ROROVO-99082 format. One record per residue (C-alpha): residue in three letters; residue number from 1; x, z, y. Coordinates in Angstrom, 1 decimal. Layout:
<atoms>
<ALA NUM <X Z Y>> ...
</atoms>
This chain:
<atoms>
<UNK 1 <-17.0 -76.1 100.9>> <UNK 2 <-16.4 -73.4 98.3>> <UNK 3 <-14.0 -70.6 99.0>> <UNK 4 <-12.3 -68.3 96.4>> <UNK 5 <-11.2 -65.1 98.0>> <UNK 6 <-8.6 -63.0 96.2>> <UNK 7 <-8.2 -59.5 97.4>> <UNK 8 <-5.5 -57.1 96.4>> <UNK 9 <-7.2 -53.7 96.9>> <UNK 10 <-3.8 -51.9 97.1>> <UNK 11 <-2.2 -54.1 99.7>> <UNK 12 <-1.3 -52.5 103.0>> <UNK 13 <-1.3 -49.0 101.5>> <UNK 14 <-5.0 -49.5 100.5>> <UNK 15 <-6.1 -51.6 103.5>> <UNK 16 <-7.0 -54.4 101.1>> <UNK 17 <-9.9 -52.4 99.6>> <UNK 18 <-11.0 -51.1 102.9>> <UNK 19 <-11.2 -54.6 104.3>> <UNK 20 <-13.6 -56.0 101.7>> <UNK 21 <-16.8 -55.1 103.6>> <UNK 22 <-15.5 -56.8 106.8>> <UNK 23 <-14.5 -59.9 104.9>> <UNK 24 <-17.8 -60.2 103.1>> <UNK 25 <-20.0 -59.5 106.2>> <UNK 26 <-18.0 -62.0 108.3>> <UNK 27 <-18.3 -64.8 105.7>> <UNK 28 <-22.0 -64.2 105.0>> <UNK 29 <-22.7 -64.1 108.7>> <UNK 30 <-21.2 -67.6 109.1>> <UNK 31 <-22.9 -69.1 106.0>> <UNK 32 <-19.7 -69.5 104.0>> <UNK 33 <-20.1 -70.1 100.3>> <UNK 34 <-17.6 -67.8 98.7>> <UNK 35 <-16.6 -65.9 95.6>> <UNK 36 <-14.6 -62.7 96.1>> <UNK 37 <-12.5 -61.2 93.3>> <UNK 38 <-10.1 -58.2 93.3>> <UNK 39 <-6.8 -58.3 91.5>> <UNK 40 <-6.3 -55.7 88.7>> <UNK 41 <-2.7 -56.2 87.6>> <UNK 42 <0.6 -57.9 88.2>> <UNK 43 <0.3 -61.7 88.1>> <UNK 44 <-3.5 -61.5 88.2>> <UNK 45 <-3.5 -63.4 91.5>> <UNK 46 <-1.7 -66.3 89.9>> <UNK 47 <-4.2 -66.5 87.1>> <UNK 48 <-7.1 -66.3 89.6>> <UNK 49 <-5.7 -68.9 91.9>> <UNK 50 <-5.0 -71.3 89.0>> <UNK 51 <-8.5 -70.7 87.7>> <UNK 52 <-10.0 -71.4 91.1>> <UNK 53 <-8.2 -74.7 91.3>> <UNK 54 <-9.4 -75.7 87.8>> <UNK 55 <-13.0 -74.8 88.7>> <UNK 56 <-12.9 -77.1 91.8>> <UNK 57 <-12.9 -74.6 94.6>> <UNK 58 <-11.9 -76.2 97.9>> <UNK 59 <-10.0 -73.3 99.4>> <UNK 60 <-8.2 -70.3 97.9>> <UNK 61 <-7.9 -67.3 100.3>> <UNK 62 <-5.5 -64.5 99.6>> <UNK 63 <-6.4 -61.2 101.4>> <UNK 64 <-3.2 -59.3 100.6>> <UNK 65 <0.4 -58.8 101.3>> <UNK 66 <3.3 -61.2 100.6>> <UNK 67 <3.7 -60.3 96.9>> <UNK 68 <0.2 -61.3 96.0>> <UNK 69 <0.5 -64.4 98.2>> <UNK 70 <3.5 -65.4 96.2>> <UNK 71 <1.6 -64.9 93.0>> <UNK 72 <-1.3 -67.1 94.3>> <UNK 73 <1.1 -69.8 95.3>> <UNK 74 <2.6 -69.8 91.8>> <UNK 75 <-0.9 -70.2 90.4>> <UNK 76 <-1.8 -73.1 92.7>> <UNK 77 <1.5 -74.8 92.0>> <UNK 78 <0.9 -74.6 88.3>> <UNK 79 <-2.5 -76.1 88.7>> <UNK 80 <-1.1 -78.8 90.9>> <UNK 81 <1.4 -79.8 88.3>> <UNK 82 <-1.5 -80.1 85.9>> <UNK 83 <-3.3 -82.5 88.3>> <UNK 84 <-5.5 -80.1 90.2>> <UNK 85 <-4.0 -80.7 93.6>> <UNK 86 <-7.0 -80.7 96.0>> <UNK 87 <-7.1 -77.0 96.9>> <UNK 88 <-6.1 -75.7 100.3>> <UNK 89 <-4.6 -72.2 100.8>> <UNK 90 <-4.7 -69.5 103.4>> <UNK 91 <-4.0 -65.8 103.9>> <UNK 92 <-5.9 -62.9 105.5>> <UNK 93 <-3.0 -60.7 106.5>> <UNK 94 <-3.5 -57.1 105.3>> <UNK 95 <-0.2 -56.4 103.7>> <UNK 96 <2.9 -54.5 104.6>> <UNK 97 <4.9 -57.4 105.9>> <UNK 98 <2.7 -60.5 106.2>> <UNK 99 <5.8 -62.6 106.6>> <UNK 100 <4.5 -65.8 104.9>> <UNK 101 <1.7 -65.8 107.4>> <UNK 102 <4.0 -65.1 110.3>> <UNK 103 <6.3 -68.0 109.4>> <UNK 104 <3.6 -70.6 108.8>> <UNK 105 <1.3 -70.1 111.8>> <UNK 106 <-1.4 -68.2 109.9>> <UNK 107 <-2.5 -65.1 111.9>> <UNK 108 <-1.0 -61.9 110.7>> <UNK 109 <-4.2 -59.8 111.3>> <UNK 110 <-7.5 -59.8 109.6>> <UNK 111 <-9.8 -60.6 112.6>> <UNK 112 <-7.8 -63.7 113.7>> <UNK 113 <-7.3 -64.8 110.1>> <UNK 114 <-11.0 -64.9 109.5>> <UNK 115 <-11.5 -67.0 112.7>> <UNK 116 <-8.7 -69.4 111.6>> <UNK 117 <-10.4 -69.8 108.2>> <UNK 118 <-13.5 -71.1 109.9>> <UNK 119 <-11.4 -73.3 112.2>> <UNK 120 <-10.1 -75.2 109.1>> <UNK 121 <-7.0 -76.5 110.9>> <UNK 122 <-4.7 -77.8 108.2>> <UNK 123 <-1.1 -78.9 107.5>> <UNK 124 <1.1 -79.4 104.5>> <UNK 125 <4.1 -77.1 104.1>> <UNK 126 <7.2 -77.1 101.8>> <UNK 127 <7.5 -74.8 98.8>> <UNK 128 <10.7 -73.4 97.3>> <UNK 129 <11.5 -73.1 93.6>> <UNK 130 <14.1 -70.7 92.3>> <UNK 131 <15.6 -70.4 88.8>> <UNK 132 <17.6 -67.4 87.5>> <UNK 133 <17.5 -63.7 87.1>> <UNK 134 <14.3 -62.6 85.4>> <UNK 135 <12.9 -66.1 85.8>> <UNK 136 <15.1 -68.6 84.0>> <UNK 137 <12.2 -71.1 83.9>> <UNK 138 <11.6 -70.7 87.6>> <UNK 139 <9.3 -69.2 90.2>> <UNK 140 <7.8 -70.7 93.3>> <UNK 141 <8.0 -69.1 96.7>> <UNK 142 <6.6 -69.8 100.1>> <UNK 143 <8.5 -67.7 102.6>> <UNK 144 <12.1 -67.1 101.4>> <UNK 145 <14.6 -65.7 99.0>> <UNK 146 <16.7 -62.6 99.8>> <UNK 147 <19.9 -61.9 98.0>> <UNK 148 <21.9 -58.6 98.4>> <UNK 149 <21.3 -56.2 101.2>> <UNK 150 <17.8 -57.2 102.2>> <UNK 151 <16.6 -57.1 98.6>> <UNK 152 <17.9 -53.6 98.3>> <UNK 153 <16.2 -52.7 101.6>> <UNK 154 <12.9 -54.0 100.3>> <UNK 155 <13.2 -51.7 97.2>> <UNK 156 <13.6 -48.7 99.5>> <UNK 157 <10.8 -49.8 101.9>> <UNK 158 <8.4 -49.9 99.0>> <UNK 159 <9.0 -46.1 98.6>> <UNK 160 <7.9 -45.4 102.2>> <UNK 161 <4.2 -44.6 101.7>> <UNK 162 <3.3 -43.5 105.2>> <UNK 163 <4.4 -46.6 107.2>> <UNK 164 <3.7 -50.3 107.1>> <UNK 165 <5.4 -53.4 108.5>> <UNK 166 <8.7 -53.3 110.4>> <UNK 167 <8.9 -49.4 110.6>> <UNK 168 <8.9 -49.2 106.8>> <UNK 169 <11.7 -51.7 106.5>> <UNK 170 <13.8 -50.1 109.2>> <UNK 171 <13.6 -46.8 107.2>> <UNK 172 <14.7 -48.9 104.2>> <UNK 173 <17.6 -50.3 106.1>> <UNK 174 <18.9 -46.8 107.0>> <UNK 175 <18.5 -45.5 103.5>> <UNK 176 <20.2 -48.6 102.0>> <UNK 177 <23.2 -48.4 104.4>> <UNK 178 <23.9 -44.8 103.6>> <UNK 179 <22.8 -44.4 100.0>> <UNK 180 <23.7 -47.8 98.4>> <UNK 181 <25.3 -51.0 98.7>> <UNK 182 <28.1 -52.7 96.8>> <UNK 183 <28.1 -56.4 98.0>> <UNK 184 <29.1 -59.2 95.6>> <UNK 185 <31.8 -61.8 96.1>> <UNK 186 <29.7 -64.9 95.8>> <UNK 187 <30.0 -68.7 95.7>> <UNK 188 <27.3 -70.5 97.7>> <UNK 189 <27.0 -74.3 97.2>> <UNK 190 <24.8 -76.2 99.7>> <UNK 191 <23.5 -79.6 98.6>> <UNK 192 <26.4 -80.1 96.2>> <UNK 193 <28.5 -80.8 99.3>> <UNK 194 <29.6 -77.6 101.0>> <UNK 195 <31.0 -74.4 99.3>> <UNK 196 <31.3 -71.0 100.8>> <UNK 197 <33.1 -68.1 99.1>> <UNK 198 <33.0 -64.7 100.6>> <UNK 199 <31.9 -61.1 100.0>> <UNK 200 <28.3 -61.4 101.3>> <UNK 201 <26.3 -58.5 102.6>> <UNK 202 <23.2 -60.7 102.5>> <UNK 203 <22.0 -64.2 101.9>> <UNK 204 <18.6 -65.2 103.1>> <UNK 205 <17.3 -68.7 102.1>> <UNK 206 <14.3 -69.3 104.3>> <UNK 207 <11.3 -71.6 104.3>> <UNK 208 <9.6 -69.4 106.9>> <UNK 209 <11.1 -67.5 109.8>> <UNK 210 <11.1 -63.8 109.0>> <UNK 211 <11.3 -61.1 106.3>> <UNK 212 <10.6 -57.4 106.2>> <UNK 213 <7.7 -57.4 108.6>> <UNK 214 <9.6 -58.7 111.6>> <UNK 215 <13.3 -59.4 110.9>> <UNK 216 <13.9 -62.9 112.3>> <UNK 217 <16.1 -64.2 109.5>> <UNK 218 <15.7 -67.9 110.5>> <UNK 219 <14.1 -68.1 113.9>> <UNK 220 <14.5 -71.9 114.1>> <UNK 221 <13.0 -72.5 110.7>> <UNK 222 <9.9 -74.7 110.2>> <UNK 223 <8.0 -74.6 106.9>> <UNK 224 <7.4 -78.3 106.9>> <UNK 225 <10.8 -79.8 107.9>> <UNK 226 <12.1 -80.6 104.5>> <UNK 227 <15.0 -78.1 104.2>> <UNK 228 <15.8 -74.4 103.9>> <UNK 229 <17.3 -72.4 106.7>> <UNK 230 <20.0 -70.0 105.5>> <UNK 231 <21.3 -66.8 107.2>> <UNK 232 <24.5 -65.8 105.4>> <UNK 233 <26.0 -62.5 106.4>> <UNK 234 <29.6 -61.4 105.5>> <UNK 235 <30.2 -57.9 104.4>> <UNK 236 <30.5 -55.2 107.2>> <UNK 237 <31.0 -51.5 107.7>> <UNK 238 <28.0 -49.1 107.8>> <UNK 239 <28.3 -48.7 111.5>> <UNK 240 <28.6 -52.4 112.1>> <UNK 241 <25.5 -53.1 110.0>> <UNK 242 <23.5 -50.7 112.2>> <UNK 243 <24.8 -52.5 115.3>> <UNK 244 <23.7 -55.8 113.8>> <UNK 245 <20.0 -54.8 113.2>> <UNK 246 <18.7 -55.4 116.7>> <UNK 247 <20.0 -58.9 116.6>> <UNK 248 <18.0 -59.6 113.4>> <UNK 249 <14.9 -58.2 115.0>> <UNK 250 <15.3 -60.5 118.1>> <UNK 251 <16.6 -63.4 116.1>> <UNK 252 <19.9 -63.6 117.9>> <UNK 253 <22.2 -62.9 114.9>> <UNK 254 <23.8 -66.4 115.1>> <UNK 255 <26.1 -65.1 117.8>> <UNK 256 <27.6 -62.5 115.5>> <UNK 257 <31.0 -63.4 113.9>> <UNK 258 <29.8 -62.2 110.5>> <UNK 259 <26.9 -64.6 110.4>> <UNK 260 <26.7 -68.3 109.3>> <UNK 261 <23.4 -70.2 109.8>> <UNK 262 <23.1 -73.2 107.5>> <UNK 263 <20.6 -75.8 106.3>> <UNK 264 <20.2 -77.3 102.9>> <UNK 265 <17.6 -78.7 100.4>> <UNK 266 <19.4 -77.3 97.4>> <UNK 267 <21.3 -74.0 97.1>> <UNK 268 <23.3 -72.4 94.3>> <UNK 269 <24.4 -68.8 94.5>> <UNK 270 <26.8 -67.4 91.9>> <UNK 271 <28.5 -64.0 91.8>> <UNK 272 <32.2 -64.0 91.1>> <UNK 273 <32.3 -60.2 90.4>> <UNK 274 <29.5 -57.7 90.5>> <UNK 275 <25.8 -58.5 90.1>> <UNK 276 <23.3 -58.6 93.0>> <UNK 277 <19.6 -57.9 93.5>> <UNK 278 <17.3 -60.7 94.8>> <UNK 279 <13.7 -61.1 95.7>> <UNK 280 <11.3 -64.0 96.3>> <UNK 281 <8.8 -63.3 99.1>> <UNK 282 <9.4 -59.6 98.6>> <UNK 283 <9.0 -59.6 94.9>> <UNK 284 <12.0 -58.9 92.8>> <UNK 285 <13.4 -61.8 90.7>> <UNK 286 <16.3 -59.7 89.5>> <UNK 287 <18.0 -56.3 90.1>> <UNK 288 <21.3 -57.4 88.4>> <UNK 289 <21.5 -61.1 88.9>> <UNK 290 <24.6 -63.3 88.8>> <UNK 291 <23.3 -66.9 89.3>> <UNK 292 <20.4 -68.5 91.2>> <UNK 293 <19.5 -72.1 91.9>> <UNK 294 <17.0 -73.0 94.6>> <UNK 295 <15.3 -76.3 95.4>> <UNK 296 <13.0 -77.3 98.2>> <UNK 297 <9.8 -79.2 97.3>> <UNK 298 <8.6 -81.0 100.5>> <UNK 299 <5.0 -80.9 101.6>> <UNK 300 <3.7 -79.4 98.4>> <UNK 301 <1.0 -77.0 99.7>> <UNK 302 <-1.8 -77.6 102.2>> <UNK 303 <-2.6 -74.5 104.3>> <UNK 304 <-5.2 -73.5 106.8>> <UNK 305 <-3.6 -72.0 109.9>> <UNK 306 <-4.4 -71.1 113.5>> 
</atoms>
């Protein structure tokens, strides 16, 4: 087996680069045949993953956070559409959120991730595809799409340089609540059958379970069940938003009157007034979007998990 290890050296506030000696020593000690390459620019991981698939590597390993994972998934999906579909994928969690790993059964820390890599336990998971915003031709995603409030929170969390994971996103929540948010009145269409119109604080369309390093947006979601799980939040006051946060951390938000939990294979989101920000796996797909279409692609990606 040949492994292609993609490391983002800046992931986890520089933890990626610091982790390289541990990754290399572990793999060498266990006789793993591998190539390790560091990313150098935006979308480099997509290029590297696609190249690895074309060159016949058996497994692509992404040592990074969710943004680089998303890029690698896009590269692998491009290669698959070109006929190179025999590559498995896994993650060594060294990022700020590690939400893709957390929602698919991949360990969210480096030590356990390396052990899982050798364990070679596999399953096929669904992949999402979104069109709109800055990606009219589409972009794949593994964990989820966030529209509105949580996209704005992610933008603020990136600016927090001294914290990782959930604490960084909690700071982002507080800053977003008090400094910015003008929610859009949206139309959400589920599987061309159900339509919801409301002023939405937030719309999360999940393949995984969580966003923001620990907010349980869809605690019942499974990445291989053939549909998205949605968490749709109606607009609320600043004080009420802060009251709701503990529910999202525990995954109990379904009991709140502002929340609707839905399931669908196809989702359309259209603003009826102001634009909205949106992200895919934590990476912005628009800051001023007005229309997105999402489609679930079942069992498209084979992963190695714990």
